[in-house]
C-alpha positions, 0 to 999 in steps of 0.5 A, a space after each residue: 500500500 502506497 504511503 500517502 503524502 501529506 497534503 498542503 492543508 496538513 503541512 500548514 496545520 503542522 506549521 501552525 502547531 509548531 509556531 503556536 508551541 513556541 511561547 509554551 516552550 519559551 515559558 517552560 525554559 524561563 521557569 526552568 532557568 528561574 528555578 535554577 537561579 532561585 536555588 543558586 541564590 538561596 544557597 548563596 544566602 545560606 552561605 552568607 548567613 552561616 558566615 555571619 554576613 547577614 547583610 549580604 544574606 539579606 541582599 541575596 534573599 532580596 533577589 529571590 523576591 522578584 517574580 517569585 510566584 512558585 514558593 514566595 514564602 521561602 524568599 520572605 523567610 530567607 530575607 526575614 531570617 537575615 534581618 533577624 540575624 542583623 537584629 533588625 527585628 521590625 523588618 524581620 517581623 514584617 517579612 516573616 509575617 508575609 511568609 507565614 501568610 502563604 507558607 504551607 506545612 511543614 514550612 510554617 513551623 520554622 516561620 513561626 519559630 523565627 517570627 517569635 524570635 523577631 517579636 521577642 527582640 522587639 520586646 527586649 528593645 522595649 524592655 531596655 528602653 524602660 517600656 515594660 508594658 509594651 515589652 510584656 505585650 510583645 512577649 505575649 504576641 510571641 507566645 501566641 505565634 507559637 501557641 497557634 502552630 499546627 499540632 504537627 509542628 515540633 513542640 515549643 513548650 520550653 520556648 513558650 515558658 521562657 517567653 512567659 517568664 520574660 513577660 511576667 518580669 516585664 509586667 512586674 517591672 511595669 507595676 514597680 514603674 507605676 508605683 515606685 514608692 510602694 504605696 497604695 494607689 500610686 501614693 507614697 507611704 505615710 510619713 513616719 512609717 517603715 524602719 528607715 529614718 529620713 537620713 537613710 533615704 539617700 543611701 537607700 535610693 543610691 542602692 536602688 539605682 545600683 541594683 537596677 543598673 546591675 539588673 539591666 546589665 545582666 538582662 542586656 548581657 543575656 540578650 547579647 549572648 542569645 542573639 550572638 548565638 542566634 544561628 545555633 537555635 533559630 531555623 536558618 534560610 532555606 
């Protein structure tokens, strides 16, 4: 049986199909190159983070924000984590909250953990500035972020307990700040009460200042040690 030769119409249709497929092929190539590029940039961001160069890590992570429609939460997580390493807590919070909006499980577990560190950092800054009520609010927000995690996420009870203790201390400091004399309803105690004489007040006040300064120094030193070792316990860029 003789082989039929393609007709002019069939050849024309074949040409149309080939031409029509070009945009799809080009789109696939663009996606492939984008995915490869994102993987390379993410590796660079992680390497910079591990080297302690958080500014460079943030720069790399920023590159992956462009036209990232496949896994946009990862770029925001990487950028937020780099900001966290640089102690830019508000910037870190903004990026990590954006990542949390679209992060699926199990990625959202790491996002929540780093978001809790960013909010805790805001609380520590408020605490250092003497804004104890604000600090307590931040610590409570960090606890809530962890408490709302999916049950499939690793347990964070110990971390929540640490934040709870910091929140309670901040609340106590806020109360003492509002009532520095220890009187009732913000009023100083009646004269003549207590064991100390008026002549001892300057010494007592000086001791209170020294005690407060020592407490602040211990808290700041503890916070510095924590953030110096951030990469030991906070999830790193992906």
